C-alpha positions in Angstrom: 104.8 81.7 96.2 105.6 85.3 94.9 104.3 85.6 91.1 101.9 87.4 89.2 98.6 85.6 90.0 99.1 86.3 93.7 97.1 89.6 95.2 96.6 91.3 98.4 93.6 92.9 99.8 94.0 95.0 102.4 90.4 96.3 104.5 91.0 99.6 105.9 87.6 101.2 105.8 86.7 100.8 109.6 86.0 103.7 111.9 88.8 102.8 114.8 86.0 104.0 117.6 87.7 102.2 120.0 90.4 104.0 120.2 88.6 107.4 120.5 89.4 110.2 120.7 93.0 109.8 119.3 91.3 108.0 116.6 88.2 110.0 115.0 85.9 109.8 112.3 87.6 111.8 110.2 91.4 110.2 110.6 90.5 106.6 112.1 93.5 104.4 113.6 94.4 102.9 110.3 95.8 106.5 109.5 97.5 106.9 112.9 100.8 105.6 114.2 99.2 104.5 117.6 101.9 102.1 118.4 104.5 104.5 117.8 106.6 102.6 115.3 107.0 105.5 113.2 104.5 104.0 110.6 101.1 104.3 110.4 99.2 100.9 110.4 98.1 101.3 107.0 101.8 102.0 105.9 102.9 99.2 108.3 100.5 96.9 106.6 101.5 97.7 103.1 105.1 97.3 103.8 104.8 93.9 105.1 102.8 92.5 102.0 104.9 94.1 99.5 107.3 91.2 100.6 104.8 88.5 100.0 102.9 89.7 96.8 104.3 92.0 94.0 102.9 95.9 94.8 101.4 96.4 92.0 98.9 93.4 93.4 98.2 95.0 96.3 94.8 96.6 96.7 93.3 98.8 99.5 89.3 99.0 100.5 88.0 101.7 102.1 85.8 104.4 102.8 85.3 107.0 100.4 85.9 109.8 102.6 89.6 108.3 103.6 90.6 108.4 100.1 92.7 111.2 100.1 94.5 109.7 103.7 95.4 106.8 102.0 96.9 108.0 98.6 99.0 110.4 100.9 100.0 107.8 103.0 100.6 105.1 100.1 101.6 107.4 97.0 103.0 104.8 95.2 99.5 102.7 94.7 97.6 102.9 91.6 94.1 104.6 91.6 92.6 101.5 90.1 94.1 99.2 93.3 92.0 101.7 95.8 88.4 100.5 96.0 85.7 103.0 97.7 83.1 101.9 99.9 80.3 104.5 100.0 79.4 103.1 103.4 80.5 100.7 105.9 79.1 97.6 105.9 81.5 95.2 107.5 83.7 92.5 105.8 81.6 90.1 103.9 80.8 93.4 101.5 83.9 94.5 101.9 85.2 91.0 100.6 83.0 90.9 97.8 83.5 93.8 95.9 87.3 93.0 96.3 86.9 89.8 95.1 84.5 90.6 92.3 86.9 93.0 90.9 89.9 90.7 91.1 88.2 87.8 89.4 87.5 90.4 86.3 91.3 91.4 86.3 92.3 87.7 86.8 90.2 84.6 86.9 93.4 82.7 88.5 93.9 85.2 91.4 95.1 83.7 94.7 94.2 86.4 97.3 95.5 87.0 101.2 92.4 89.4 102.9 94.3 91.1 105.5 92.6 93.8 108.3 94.9 97.0 108.2 95.8 97.2 112.3 97.6 94.0 113.4 101.5 94.1 114.1 103.6 90.9 113.3 106.9 90.4 114.0 109.6 87.7 112.2 108.8 88.8 108.8 111.1 86.5 107.3 108.9 83.6 109.0 105.4 85.7 108.1 106.9 85.5 104.7 107.7 82.0 104.9 103.9 81.4 106.2 102.1 83.4 103.4 104.2 81.2 100.7 103.2 77.8 101.7 99.7 79.1 102.4 99.5 80.6 98.8 100.8 77.2 97.6 98.6 75.3 99.6 95.6 76.9 98.7 96.7 76.9 94.7 96.2 73.4 95.0 93.2 72.8 96.9 90.2 74.9 96.8 90.3 75.4 100.5 89.4 78.8 102.3 92.7 79.2 104.9 92.7 81.1 107.7 95.6 81.9 110.3 95.3 80.6 113.5 97.8 82.4 116.2 98.9 79.9 118.7 97.5 81.3 122.0 99.7 82.8 124.8 96.7 83.5 127.6 93.2 83.5 128.1 92.4 86.7 126.3 88.7 87.5 126.2 89.4 90.1 123.1 90.0 87.5 120.5 87.6 85.0 118.4 89.0 81.3 118.7 89.5 78.5 116.1 89.5 74.7 116.9 91.2 72.7 114.7 90.1 69.2 113.9 93.5 68.3 114.7 92.9 66.7 118.0 94.8 67.6 121.2 98.3 68.0 119.5 96.7 70.5 117.2 98.9 73.2 118.7 102.2 71.2 117.6 101.2 70.8 113.9 102.9 72.9 111.4 100.5 72.3 108.5 97.1 73.3 107.6 94.1 70.9 109.3 90.6 71.6 108.9 88.3 73.8 110.7 86.5 72.1 113.7 84.5 75.4 115.4 84.4 79.0 115.7 83.8 80.5 119.1 83.9 84.5 119.1 85.3 86.4 121.9 84.5 83.7 124.9 84.6 84.5 128.6 87.9 84.4 130.7 87.1 80.9 132.0 85.8 79.5 128.5 88.9 80.7 127.2 91.4 79.0 130.1 89.4 75.7 128.6 90.0 76.3 125.1 93.7 76.6 125.5 94.1 73.6 128.1 92.6 71.5 125.1 95.5 72.3 122.6 92.7 72.4 119.9 92.1 76.0 119.9 93.8 79.0 118.1 93.6 82.6 118.2 91.6 83.6 115.0 94.0 86.2 112.9 91.7 87.2 110.6 93.9 87.3 107.7 92.5 84.7 105.2 93.9 83.1 101.9 91.8 81.4 99.4 91.5 81.7 95.4 89.0 83.8 94.6 87.2 81.6 92.5 86.9 80.0 95.5 85.7 82.5 98.1 83.0 83.8 95.3 81.5 80.6 95.0 80.8 79.9 99.1 79.6 83.5 98.9 77.2 83.2 96.3 76.0 79.9 98.3 76.3 81.1 102.0 75.4 85.1 101.4 73.1 85.7 98.7 72.1 88.5 100.3 75.6 90.4 99.5 76.1 88.7 96.6 73.0 89.2 94.7 73.0 93.1 95.1 76.7 92.7 92.9 74.6 91.1 90.0 76.0 92.5 86.7 79.7 93.0 88.3 81.7 91.4 84.9 80.9 94.6 83.0 80.1 97.6 86.3 83.2 96.9 87.7 86.6 98.9 86.0 84.2 100.6 83.9 82.9 104.6 84.1 79.9 103.4 86.2 81.5 101.6 89.0 81.0 104.2 91.7 77.0 104.5 90.8 77.1 100.7 90.7 79.0 100.0 93.9 76.4 102.6 95.6 73.5 101.0 94.7 74.4 97.7 95.9 75.8 99.2 99.5 72.5 100.4 99.7 70.7 98.0 100.4 73.6 95.5 101.8 73.3 93.8 105.4 76.2 94.5 107.9 77.6 91.4 108.3 81.0 89.9 109.2 82.8 87.4 106.1 83.1 84.9 109.7 79.4 85.3 110.8 78.6 85.1 107.2 80.3 82.4 105.8 83.8 80.9 107.6 81.4 79.6 110.8 78.9 77.9 107.8 81.3 76.4 105.1 82.9 72.6 104.9 85.8 74.3 103.0 87.1 76.3 106.0 91.1 75.5 107.1 93.4 76.6 109.5 97.1 77.3 109.3 98.5 77.6 112.7 101.4 80.1 112.8 104.0 81.1 115.3 105.1 84.4 114.6 105.1 87.4 116.8 101.4 89.0 116.4 99.1 91.4 117.6 95.4 92.5 116.7 95.5 96.3 118.3 91.8 96.8 117.8 91.4 98.8 121.0 93.4 100.8 124.2 92.9 97.7 126.1 94.7 95.3 123.5 97.3 98.1 123.1 98.6 98.3 126.5 98.2 94.2 126.8 100.2 93.8 123.3 102.6 96.6 123.2 102.8 99.1 126.0 106.3 99.3 127.8 105.2 99.2 131.8 106.8 100.1 134.8 106.8 97.5 137.8 103.5 98.8 138.9 102.2 97.6 135.5 101.5 101.5 134.2 102.3 102.7 130.7 102.5 106.5 129.8 104.2 107.6 127.1 105.0 111.5 128.4 108.7 112.5 129.0 107.5 114.1 132.2 105.3 112.1 134.3 104.6 111.9 138.2 102.6 108.6 139.1 101.7 107.7 142.4 99.8 105.0 144.3 98.4 103.5 140.5 98.7 100.4 138.8 97.6 98.8 135.7 97.2 102.2 134.1 97.1 103.1 130.8 98.3 107.2 130.3 98.8 108.6 126.9 99.2 112.1 125.5 99.3 113.6 122.0 101.7 116.3 123.8 105.0 115.1 124.6 105.6 118.2 126.7 103.3 118.0 128.8 103.3 116.9 132.5 101.2 113.6 133.5 100.6 113.7 137.2 98.1 110.7 138.3 97.6 109.3 141.6 95.3 106.5 143.0 94.0 105.4 139.6 94.0 101.6 139.3 92.9 100.0 136.0 91.9 103.2 134.4 93.2 105.0 131.0 93.7 108.1 130.7 93.9 109.7 127.0 94.6 113.6 126.6 94.5 114.6 123.5 94.1 119.2 122.3 90.1 118.4 122.4 89.1 115.7 124.8 90.5 113.9 128.2 88.9 110.3 128.6 89.3 109.2 131.9 87.4 105.8 132.3 88.2 102.6 133.8 90.7 99.9 131.3 87.5 97.7 130.2 86.8 97.0 126.3 83.0 96.6 127.4 82.5 99.1 129.3 84.4 101.8 127.2 82.3 100.7 124.2 79.1 101.4 126.2 80.7 104.7 127.5 81.6 106.0 123.9 78.2 104.8 122.4 77.5 108.5 124.7 79.4 110.3 122.2 77.0 110.1 119.1 74.6 112.8 120.3 74.7 116.1 118.3 76.1 118.1 121.1 79.5 116.0 120.7 79.7 115.9 116.9 82.6 118.2 117.4 84.7 115.9 119.4 84.0 112.3 117.1 
């Protein structure tokens, strides 16, 4: 189902801090080719959804400071389709902004909302799934999320329990959502997988713009109330000032926590295409990196790695020799400004790089 009422909203305003020091505040990961595919995350996402909805119906929501980056990487996009956030306030305000914008343009809009940093294979299967999902939400006022069949007890993903019983994983049709669990520990993730009822939360949503508006105004009025007057403000000469005032008081809240975990209209569509949420160095290592027999991944042409295992070593200088000895489960990231050496552990890394917020490190952020 690819028609003029189908739209895509790409969320591309994040800071990408978990890919520091390659990803910086000036040029975060969505504008980089971290996966070395030849296209940036944003370009890959735009290309993917160009096969799902009319290209003129793709909107990108990003931070004001990334406006030029968006137009340099997606020069064909219409200016009115780049929505600029003055501040980062997580996904709920982002989706509210995009929803009201689309409702003003097309009250019948059917929308897929997607992050900009996913890698998806099996494009034909993906497009077929999207077509079926659009048809489903066209017929029913449900809020659909895609659920990926888990292949391991990964603690970096959220999990969704389907209401289809122990054979949920065998289903090829949408089902009601029973529960959401955000990033369980490894033992609980093992239990989830063993039940056959749980899926990874892909963070890709499909719904009617009118349906998500109703649920947002019901469950997150602290967000939607700030957009009062959107009918006349959005798309007008006062849009920037209107959005700036709304975001000034907007809470930092995700659509999952603020709405999807509370609504009784949440449905899940189990999918089986190749998928990876490349949100951190560890996820890049697990999902994409080519590893040797010791589990070491290194992108350098010239390397000497001994007595090491499960290592991620990346350099932005392809001519540099990378020589490492005696490191297990570490990551070594080398850029022109920063050399990072630390355990390959998302939680420890997040705590560690928080120190870069100090004024003396500003030029490295």
